[in-house]
N, C-alpha and C positions, 0 to 999 in steps of 0.2 A: 139597245138600244130602239134604234130606230120603232120596232113591235111594240114595244114599251111607246112608245113615244103615240098614239094613234090610239092606247084605251087608256089615256091618264090622261087629267085635269093639268091636279102639281106633281112636277118629277123632283124627287128628294135626293139631288145627286150630289152623288158622295165618294166621287169616282180621284184619282191622285189628282192632287195636282197639278195645271197645265192642262186640262181637256177642259177647262172652261169657255174659253171663247167659242171654241169647236162646238161644244152641246149646247152653248144658251142662240148660234147662231139655228141649229134646229130646230129648239124652242120659240127662239121667234118663229122660225120660220110656220109648226104646225099654232102655232098662238094659243100655246101651255107656259104655264106659271113657272120659275126655274124656280128653290132652295139652296145655296150651294156651302159649300164645308167650305173653313175657314182656311186648310190650304191656296185658297185660291183669293186675290188679289180683291181688298176694296173698288179698286175701281173697273172692275168686270163687271157690278151689279151697280154702285154706285149708291146701294143701301144696304150697312153691315148690323146684326141686328141680335140685341140682347134685349131676353125679356124685364131686367131690372131695369136696364137704363133708356130703351125708346125703345116700347113693346107697337107702340101704334105706331112707328117712324116707316112699319110692312108693311099697315092695313093697304090694298091695293096695288102697289105694285105688283111688275110683272117677277122684278126681280131681288133675288136679296139672300146675301151672305148670314152667317150662323159666325162669328167670330170663333176665336182655338179656346181649349179648353181654360188654358194659365190666362188667357184676355177676360171669357167667363168670369176668371174668381177675381181678377183685378178690376170691371165691372163694375159687377154684386158689389165690391165692398166701394167704390170711388165714385160710384152712381148715389148712394148711399150717402156718403159722408157728405158730397158738393150738395145735395139739397138740405141737408143740416144746418151745412155749415161755409156753404159756398166755394168751398176750394178750388184756388188756382195754379199751388206747383205740388207737381209729388215724382219724387225720387223713389224707384219702384225699385225694388232685389228681388226675382226670383230664383229661387232652387226647388229645383223641382226632380222624380226621381223619376232614375235613368232607368232600368234595366238588374231583375237578378241575373246570380254568376251560369244557369241555365236558360238563359235571352239574351247574351252578350251585346251576339247581330247588333242590338238597337239600342246600342248605348254602353257607357263606361259603365267598366267593372273594381266596385275598388279602386274608385276614386275621386275624382270635383273634375268638368269637363267648363271653365269656362265661357260662353257669348267671349270670341276677341273682336267680331262686329255690331260695336254699338252707334245706336240702341239698338236691339232687338225689335221684332217687331209687336210685341207687345205693348208699348207703349201705342209707336206708327196705331194698329189698331185703334186700342182709346181712344186717339183725337180722332179715330172716324167715327164715334159716335160722340167724343165729348169733343167737341174740334176746338173750344174754348181753354182746353186742361193744360198748360205746360207742362207737359210728362219726359222724366226721361228714364229710360229703362234698362238691364243688365238680365241672367240671365246666368243662373249655372246649372250645368246635370246632375247627380250627386248621386251617388252607389246607396242599394235600401235593400235588404233582405229579411229582416227581421228580426233576423236569426239570434240568439242565445251564444252561440256563439261567437259568432263574426264581435259583437260586442265584450268579447273577453276578453278577443282580442287589444283593447282597446288600449287596459290599462297598463302591460307590458311595454305597448308602442310607448306611451305617457315616459316611462322611465325610462327609454332611451332618452327621448328628445331632450329633457331632462340633462342626463349623463352629458348627451353634447354640448347642449348650451352646456355647461358650466368646464366642460373640455379648452370651448372654447371661449366663453373667457377671458382663461384663463395664459394661453394660447394667443393674447392679446392683449392677455397684458405683453407676457415677452416680446412680441410684438414690438410693442411703445415703448418701451428697456433701450432697445438695438436699434430703436429711431426709423420703422422699418415707415410706421403709420404715425399721423397725429391724431391729436388729441378729440380735435372735431372729427375728422372718422371717425373715434371712436364713440362716440359718442349712438352716431348712428348704428354700429354692429350692437351697440349694447340693446337699443331703440328692440332693432332689429330679432335681437336672442329675448327680449320680453315678450317683444308680441307669440313666440315663437310655444312662447314656454303659455300665452294665457288660453290659445288654443289648440294645443294639448290639456290647458285643465278643463275647459270650454265641452271638448271631446269628449274628456272623460265622464262628467257629470252625464250629458246627453249618451252615450255610452251608460253607462249606471239605469237609467230608465227602460233604456229599451232593453235591458235584460233582466231588471225585474218584470215588464212585460208579458216577454217573448218566453219567460220560467215560469210564470206565475211564483214568483220568490220575492214576498215582499221589501227584502235583509242587501238594501237598496247602498246604503250606511255600511253593515258589514260587507257586502262584494266590493267594494272602494275600499277600503281598509285593508286588503285583503292584497287585493290587487298593488296598493300602492307598499305596499309589506312583504311583495314577493313568497307568501307562505307559500302554498304549492306546487306539487307538479305540476299544472296544467301551466298558468305563469309563468314559471322559473323556464319551459320550454319555448312560451313565449316567446321570451323575453330576450332568450339566449339568437332563438331565430333571429331581430330584427336589429340585438345588439352586432349578430356577423355583420348581414344583412347592410348595415348602414356602419355605425361607427366604425365598428376590424376592416369598412372594404373600402376608410374613408383612409382611414391610417395609413394602408397597403398602395395606397396613389402616393400619398406622402415617398 
């Protein structure tokens, strides 16, 4: 990097996070300008950049920082809404692609991984450009492969979830009759089961769309009906797999 410093007027610094302070000092000593990537904190430069929200604020400064890709997307949306309607509050949930199966080291595969530290940096970064906005943000990493085969697994899994919910409800009635739990607890329990069923149904709808685009098959309605009825061998094998993994395992634990 020392060799480059003597040959450029502006350094676009894409080195890993936490090197910014060290390299910024080098750029200052050499009298050159620097653009840092979103892995660095806003405080490094005092100016964060988004072409839609605050393009002119980086004019003439020695150092600027480009916010992360997710924050860039948020700012493109929020800044235009604010310009038109003057928004005051934003509650944001980002569901972002994690990794394909062959690249699992970069994130979860076939899973959802929520951020447990809130708010996430996205809201903080947005405020570095829109400081008047009261924003709360959270993020979830999610599995994505775009494969029709993966979508085809959702139907049988939804059936198992539905059957487990029915079994839990029946078991709850027995516990209620035995006085093991209260009616108030039952309301909460049934609400949880209802929510699980709705999530499974939504997943089914998403799977149908993924299947349709990945396989160029426009019969998404027939696909959903087939999986609900378990009419093909592939669905049956997947159903047995999830039944043994979740429902039968739960019975064995009892």
